[in-house]
C-alpha positions in Angstrom: -17.4 8.9 -8.8 -16.5 5.4 -7.8 -16.5 5.8 -4.1 -16.1 8.1 -1.1 -13.3 7.8 1.4 -14.8 9.0 4.7 -11.4 9.2 6.5 -8.6 11.2 4.8 -5.9 13.1 6.6 -3.9 15.9 5.0 -0.8 14.2 3.7 1.4 17.3 3.5 4.2 18.1 5.9 1.7 20.3 7.9 0.1 17.1 9.3 2.6 14.3 8.7 5.5 16.2 10.2 3.8 19.0 12.2 0.8 17.4 13.8 1.7 13.8 14.3 5.5 13.8 13.6 6.4 13.2 17.2 4.5 9.9 17.0 6.3 8.8 13.9 8.1 5.8 15.5 4.9 4.4 17.0 3.0 5.0 13.7 5.6 3.0 11.8 5.6 0.2 14.4 1.8 0.0 14.5 0.9 0.4 10.8 4.1 -1.1 9.3 5.1 2.0 7.4 5.9 5.6 8.1 3.7 8.1 6.1 5.6 10.3 3.7 4.6 13.9 3.1 3.4 14.7 -0.4 2.3 17.9 -2.2 -1.3 18.9 -2.5 -1.2 18.2 -6.3 0.1 14.7 -5.7 -2.5 14.1 -3.1 -5.4 15.2 -5.3 -4.0 13.2 -8.2 -4.2 10.0 -6.2 -7.9 10.4 -5.7 -8.5 11.6 -9.3 -6.7 8.5 -10.6 -8.8 6.2 -8.5 -12.0 8.1 -9.2 -12.6 8.6 -5.4 -13.9 11.5 -3.4 -13.3 11.9 0.2 -13.8 13.7 3.5 -10.7 15.7 4.4 -10.3 16.0 8.1 -9.0 18.8 10.2 -6.8 18.6 13.3 -6.7 20.5 16.5 -5.0 18.6 19.4 -2.1 19.1 21.8 -1.5 22.6 20.5 -1.0 21.4 17.0 -3.6 22.7 14.6 -4.5 22.7 10.9 -6.2 25.9 10.1 -9.9 25.0 9.3 -9.8 27.7 6.6 -6.9 25.8 5.0 -9.0 22.6 5.0 -11.9 24.5 3.3 -9.5 26.0 0.7 -8.1 22.6 -0.2 -11.6 21.2 -0.6 -12.5 24.1 -2.9 -9.3 23.6 -4.9 -10.2 20.0 -5.4 -13.3 21.1 -7.4 -15.7 19.2 -5.1 -13.7 16.0 -4.9 -13.3 16.5 -1.1 -15.7 17.6 1.6 -14.2 19.4 4.6 -14.6 18.4 8.2 -12.9 20.9 10.5 -11.6 20.2 14.0 -11.9 22.1 17.3 -10.4 21.0 20.6 -13.4 21.0 23.0 -11.1 22.1 25.8 -10.6 25.5 24.2 -12.2 28.4 25.9 -13.4 29.7 22.5 -14.4 26.2 21.2 -18.0 27.1 20.5 -17.0 30.4 18.8 -14.7 28.4 16.5 -17.4 26.0 15.7 -19.7 28.8 14.7 -17.3 29.7 11.8 -17.8 26.3 10.1 -20.8 27.2 8.0 -19.2 30.3 6.5 -16.2 28.2 5.6 -18.3 25.5 4.0 -17.2 22.8 6.4 -19.8 20.1 6.7 -18.6 18.3 9.8 -16.5 18.2 12.9 -13.6 15.8 13.5 -12.9 14.8 17.1 -10.1 12.7 18.6 -10.9 12.3 22.4 -7.6 10.5 23.0 -5.4 13.2 21.4 -7.6 16.1 22.6 -7.7 14.6 26.2 -11.4 15.1 26.7 -14.1 12.8 28.0 -17.2 12.9 25.7 -19.2 11.7 28.7 -18.4 14.7 30.8 -21.3 17.1 31.3 -18.9 20.0 30.7 -18.9 19.3 27.0 -22.7 19.1 26.5 -22.9 22.8 25.3 -20.2 22.0 22.8 -22.1 19.1 21.4 -25.3 21.1 21.5 -23.7 23.8 19.4 -22.4 21.3 16.9 -25.9 19.9 16.6 -27.5 23.3 16.2 -25.1 24.0 13.3 -26.1 20.8 11.6 -22.6 19.4 11.6 -21.9 15.7 11.1 -19.7 14.4 13.9 -16.8 12.1 13.0 -14.9 10.9 16.0 -11.9 8.6 16.5 -13.1 5.6 18.4 -11.1 2.8 20.0 -7.4 2.3 20.3 -4.8 4.5 18.6 -1.7 3.7 16.5 -0.3 7.0 17.8 1.7 6.2 20.9 1.3 2.4 20.5 4.1 0.3 21.8 5.6 3.1 23.8 5.8 3.4 27.6 2.5 4.8 28.8 1.4 5.1 25.2 3.2 8.4 25.2 0.7 9.6 27.8 -2.3 9.0 25.6 -5.6 7.5 27.2 -7.5 5.3 24.8 -10.4 4.9 27.3 -11.5 8.4 26.3 -12.3 7.0 22.9 -14.7 4.3 23.9 -17.7 4.5 21.5 -20.3 4.2 24.3 -19.3 7.6 25.6 -21.0 9.1 22.5 -24.2 7.2 23.0 -25.9 9.8 25.0 -25.0 12.5 22.4 -26.6 10.3 19.7 -29.7 10.0 21.9 -29.7 13.7 22.8 -29.4 14.8 19.2 -31.2 12.2 17.0 -30.9 14.6 14.0 -27.1 14.6 14.3 -25.2 12.0 12.3 -22.3 10.5 14.3 -19.5 8.5 12.6 -17.5 6.1 14.8 -14.1 5.8 13.1 -12.2 2.5 12.9 -15.3 0.6 14.1 -14.1 1.4 17.7 -11.9 -1.7 18.3 -11.4 -3.2 20.8 -14.9 -1.9 21.8 -16.3 -2.7 18.4 -19.3 -4.5 20.0 -20.2 -1.2 21.7 -20.0 0.5 18.3 -22.1 -2.2 16.6 -24.7 -2.1 19.4 -25.0 1.7 19.1 -25.5 1.6 15.3 -28.1 -1.1 15.7 -29.9 0.9 18.3 -29.6 4.3 16.7 -29.9 4.9 13.0 -28.0 8.2 13.2 -24.8 6.3 14.2 -22.4 5.1 11.4 -19.3 3.0 11.4 -16.3 3.8 9.2 -13.9 0.9 8.4 -10.7 3.0 8.1 -7.5 2.1 9.7 -7.7 -1.6 8.9 -6.7 -4.2 6.4 -10.3 -5.2 6.0 -9.6 -8.9 6.0 -8.8 -8.4 9.7 -12.0 -6.7 10.7 -13.6 -8.5 13.6 -16.1 -11.2 12.6 -18.9 -9.4 14.5 -18.3 -6.4 12.3 -18.1 -8.3 9.0 -21.2 -10.2 9.8 -23.3 -7.1 10.1 -22.0 -5.3 7.0 -24.3 -7.1 4.6 -27.1 -7.5 7.1 -28.7 -5.1 9.5 -26.1 -2.3 9.2 -25.7 -2.4 5.4 -26.8 1.3 5.3 -24.6 2.4 8.1 -21.1 1.2 7.1 -18.7 3.6 5.4 -15.6 3.0 3.3 -12.5 4.8 4.8 -8.8 4.4 4.5 -7.0 6.7 7.1 -4.8 8.0 4.3 -1.8 8.5 4.3 -1.6 5.6 6.9 -3.2 3.3 4.3 -3.0 3.3 0.5 -6.5 3.8 -1.0 -5.8 1.5 -3.9 -4.8 -1.3 -1.5 -8.0 -0.6 0.5 -10.1 -0.9 -2.6 -8.6 -4.3 -3.3 -9.2 -5.3 0.4 -12.8 -4.4 0.0 -13.1 -6.6 -3.0 -11.6 -9.4 -1.0 -14.5 -9.3 1.4 -16.7 -10.6 -1.5 -19.7 -8.6 -0.4 -22.9 -8.7 -2.5 -22.6 -6.1 -5.3 -25.3 -3.8 -3.9 -23.8 -4.0 -0.4 -20.3 -3.2 -1.7 -21.6 -0.2 -3.6 -23.5 1.0 -0.5 -20.3 0.8 1.7 -18.0 2.2 -1.0 -20.2 5.1 -2.2 -23.9 5.2 -1.6 -24.1 5.4 2.2 -21.5 8.2 2.3 -23.2 10.0 -0.6 -26.5 10.0 1.3 -24.9 11.1 4.6 -23.0 14.0 2.9 -25.8 14.9 0.5 -23.6 14.2 -2.6 -25.0 13.6 -6.1 -26.0 10.1 -7.1 -23.2 7.9 -8.4 -22.6 8.5 -12.1 
């Protein structure tokens, strides 16, 4: 397998129209295109053609939910091409109970979106939730930084981006050193917080999804082949970005070959416990 996309959303109507459809105008304005719903077969075929695997992310925010069992089923249907990360809104009264079902579903991680879920990761009320996730051995992948959803609208359609500051997860990374935490989108505009956290804590990773990589901040690109070469992860934010275009963008960074392979495949494979590249 050529590489692993650490940040894949379900591109069917369930997510494109059902979960984020009410943000369609802001998505188009921010990303320059409006994602189009596809079938599951078309979706899987894209990744087969590019010889990519990926992490398929769940969704549970604002009362709009993708069934975690559905995410698990799609991953099984892909014959191992995709690894499932479920989602649970930490505000739910039964949040910990929902988390407890992840192992039986075969879900390897938990996707969080503090801005859309309207929760503060630094609030003590959520410590039991994070403790439960750690006890279950789940990888945490959290949206970090600003959001294209609501961008350019009055009040950002009511969404608070401050809840997605990377530093709010630092105490969770310290409290649970055995838990791997992936900060999505490198946390811009707080990317220096994200870089500092990854430099300080080896269980913190940065995914580069949601960008044309040529526009990644210089401080981020500088660390990619240096001190954080084992902690950067390829990601697209599909269907917001075309994986084929992202692969070309990665080539344009002209990283040393071993670094490019680590970012594209090896770091994620180690994180997820996947077989060696073949």
